[in-house]
C-alpha positions as CSV (number, residue, x, y, z in Angstrom):
1,M,-160.5,82.7,-91.6
2,T,-157.9,84.9,-89.5
3,Q,-159.0,88.2,-89.2
4,P,-156.1,90.6,-89.4
5,E,-154.2,91.9,-86.1
6,F,-155.6,95.6,-85.3
7,Q,-152.9,97.4,-84.0
8,P,-153.9,100.9,-82.8
9,E,-152.5,104.0,-84.3
10,P,-149.5,105.6,-82.6
11,Q,-150.9,108.7,-81.0
12,A,-149.1,112.1,-81.5
13,E,-147.1,113.5,-78.8
14,P,-148.8,116.9,-78.0
15,Q,-146.7,119.4,-79.4
16,P,-146.6,122.8,-76.9
17,Q,-148.3,125.6,-78.2
18,P,-146.1,128.4,-79.7
19,G,-145.7,131.3,-77.6
20,T,-146.5,129.2,-74.5
21,P,-143.5,128.5,-71.7
22,D,-142.2,125.1,-71.3
23,T,-142.4,124.3,-67.6
24,G,-141.6,120.9,-68.2
25,N,-144.6,119.7,-66.3
26,T,-146.8,119.7,-69.1
27,V,-145.3,116.3,-70.7
28,P,-146.5,113.4,-68.4
29,V,-143.7,110.9,-68.0
30,A,-144.6,107.3,-67.4
31,R,-142.6,105.9,-64.7
32,K,-141.1,102.0,-64.6
33,R,-142.2,100.0,-62.1
34,K,-139.8,97.4,-60.8
35,P,-141.2,93.9,-60.7
36,L,-142.3,91.8,-57.8
37,I,-140.1,89.2,-59.2
38,G,-136.8,90.8,-58.3
39,W,-137.9,91.4,-54.4
40,I,-138.7,87.7,-54.2
41,V,-135.5,86.4,-55.9
42,G,-133.6,88.7,-53.6
43,G,-135.6,87.6,-50.5
44,M,-134.8,84.1,-51.2
45,V,-130.7,84.5,-51.9
46,L,-130.7,86.4,-48.6
47,V,-132.5,83.5,-46.5
48,L,-130.2,80.9,-48.1
49,L,-127.0,82.9,-47.4
50,L,-127.8,83.2,-44.2
51,C,-128.5,79.5,-44.0
52,F,-125.5,78.8,-45.4
53,G,-123.3,80.9,-43.3
54,G,-125.3,79.3,-40.0
55,C,-124.1,76.0,-41.1
56,G,-120.7,77.1,-42.3
57,A,-120.1,78.5,-38.6
58,L,-121.7,75.0,-36.8
59,L,-119.3,72.9,-38.9
60,A,-116.2,75.0,-38.3
61,T,-117.0,74.9,-34.6
62,T,-117.5,71.3,-34.9
63,N,-114.5,70.9,-36.6
64,S,-112.5,73.1,-34.0
65,G,-113.6,70.8,-31.4
66,D,-112.7,67.2,-33.4
67,K,-109.4,68.8,-33.8
68,S,-109.0,69.9,-29.9
69,D,-110.2,66.5,-28.7
70,Q,-107.7,65.0,-31.1
71,G,-105.1,66.8,-29.9
72,K,-105.6,66.2,-26.2
73,A,-106.3,62.4,-27.0
74,A,-102.6,62.5,-29.2
75,A,-101.1,64.5,-26.1
76,S,-102.5,61.8,-23.2
77,T,-101.3,58.9,-25.6
78,A,-97.9,60.4,-26.5
79,P,-94.8,59.6,-24.1
80,T,-93.3,62.6,-22.6
81,S,-89.6,63.1,-22.8
82,P,-88.9,64.0,-19.3
83,S,-90.7,60.9,-17.9
84,T,-88.0,58.7,-20.2
85,T,-85.4,60.8,-19.0
86,S,-86.4,60.3,-15.2
87,A,-86.8,56.6,-15.9
88,A,-83.2,56.4,-17.5
89,T,-81.7,58.7,-14.9
90,T,-83.2,56.3,-12.2
91,A,-82.1,53.2,-13.9
92,A,-78.6,54.8,-14.0
93,A,-78.6,55.8,-10.6
94,A,-79.7,52.2,-9.3
95,P,-76.6,50.4,-8.0
96,A,-75.2,47.4,-9.2
97,T,-76.4,44.4,-7.4
98,T,-73.8,42.6,-5.1
99,E,-73.3,39.6,-3.6
100,P,-74.1,39.0,0.0
101,P,-71.3,39.3,2.4
102,V,-69.4,36.1,3.6
103,P,-70.4,35.6,7.3
104,T,-67.6,35.6,9.7
105,Y,-67.5,33.2,12.8
106,E,-66.1,33.4,16.2
107,T,-63.9,30.4,17.8
108,P,-65.9,29.0,20.4
109,T,-65.0,28.8,24.1
110,K,-65.7,26.9,27.1
111,N,-67.9,30.0,28.4
112,D,-70.0,29.9,25.1
113,F,-71.6,26.2,26.0
114,K,-74.3,25.7,28.9
115,L,-74.8,22.4,29.8
116,K,-77.7,21.1,31.9
117,V,-78.5,17.5,33.3
118,K,-81.7,15.9,32.3
119,T,-82.6,12.5,34.6
120,L,-84.3,9.8,32.7
121,S,-84.8,7.4,35.2
122,K,-83.4,6.7,38.9
123,Q,-83.1,3.5,41.0
124,C,-82.4,3.9,45.1
125,F,-81.2,0.6,47.3
126,G,-81.7,2.6,50.6
127,S,-78.0,3.5,52.2
128,A,-76.5,2.2,49.2
129,G,-77.3,5.2,47.1
130,C,-79.1,5.3,43.5
131,N,-78.2,4.8,40.1
132,I,-79.2,7.5,37.8
133,T,-79.9,7.3,34.0
134,Y,-79.6,10.8,32.7
135,R,-78.7,13.0,29.3
136,I,-76.7,16.3,28.5
137,N,-78.7,18.9,27.0
138,V,-76.5,21.5,25.3
139,T,-77.1,25.2,24.7
140,Y,-74.8,27.5,22.6
141,T,-75.0,31.3,23.8
142,G,-72.1,32.5,21.2
143,T,-73.0,34.0,17.9
144,G,-72.9,30.9,15.8
145,L,-70.8,28.0,15.1
146,D,-68.9,27.8,11.5
147,P,-71.0,25.2,9.5
148,S,-67.7,23.8,7.9
149,K,-66.2,23.1,10.9
150,T,-66.5,20.6,13.8
151,Y,-65.7,21.3,17.5
152,E,-65.2,18.5,19.9
153,V,-66.7,19.5,23.5
154,T,-65.1,18.0,26.6
155,Y,-67.3,18.7,29.9
156,Q,-67.4,17.1,33.2
157,V,-70.3,16.1,35.7
158,K,-70.1,16.6,39.2
159,G,-72.3,15.5,41.9
160,A,-71.7,11.4,41.5
161,E,-69.9,9.1,43.6
162,D,-67.0,8.9,41.1
163,P,-66.0,11.7,38.8
164,I,-67.2,11.3,35.2
165,I,-65.6,13.0,32.0
166,N,-67.3,12.5,28.5
167,T,-67.4,14.5,25.0
168,F,-69.6,15.5,22.5
169,E,-69.4,16.9,19.1
170,A,-70.5,20.7,17.8
171,T,-71.0,21.3,14.6
172,G,-73.0,24.5,13.1
173,D,-76.3,24.6,15.1
174,S,-76.6,21.1,16.1
175,A,-74.5,18.9,18.9
176,S,-73.7,15.4,19.1
177,V,-74.6,14.0,22.4
178,Q,-75.2,10.2,24.2
179,Q,-79.0,9.8,24.6
180,E,-78.4,8.3,27.7
181,E,-75.4,8.3,30.5
182,M,-75.2,6.2,34.1
183,A,-74.0,7.7,37.4
184,S,-74.4,6.6,41.2
185,I,-75.1,8.7,43.9
186,K,-74.9,8.1,47.4
187,R,-78.0,9.9,48.4
188,S,-81.4,10.3,46.4
189,G,-81.3,14.0,47.1
190,D,-78.2,14.5,45.5
191,K,-78.4,16.7,42.0
192,L,-76.1,16.2,39.0
193,T,-74.3,19.2,37.2
194,A,-72.2,19.6,34.1
195,V,-69.6,21.8,33.0
196,V,-67.3,22.4,29.9
197,T,-63.7,21.9,30.4
198,D,-62.1,22.2,27.0
199,V,-63.3,23.1,23.5
200,T,-61.0,21.4,20.7
201,E,-61.4,21.7,16.5
202,F,-60.9,18.6,15.0
């Protein structure tokens, strides 16, 4: 069997006695105590706010750093207009390629050729003299011969018993001379020399 709930009878509030002045301190007033759970919830909210605030500041700093790095990278890779303008100006200022000037040649004279007689062999016959085999070596002292022209050079060999006159051809940087020539001298000690007497263009 369930027993009926027992509810205490409400106590009557004490009434002030007639003739007694109401000082206001005689009636006890119950103070309401704030529950502890309110403080706990408020503390947790404060802690969470502080944590989220710190994380937000950290993310903001990281994002700003990333943006600045991206900006630097973009600035370093992006071409600058002054460089392009400078390159264009340099290219425009470069002179156009021109053909090399055509070389000029002087007309050779007899003084531009130096000749030397090279003795190849000598055969002597006592008082009758000697026979000499020789070749002319040619040196050109001018600025250069025109390779498109050929010159005939006349020279004379001195020191032989009989005068010897011969020619060779010169063109560009070469001369066509005889490989061997013969001459007779009176004494074994005589020397042969050669000089150019004339230069004519073919």
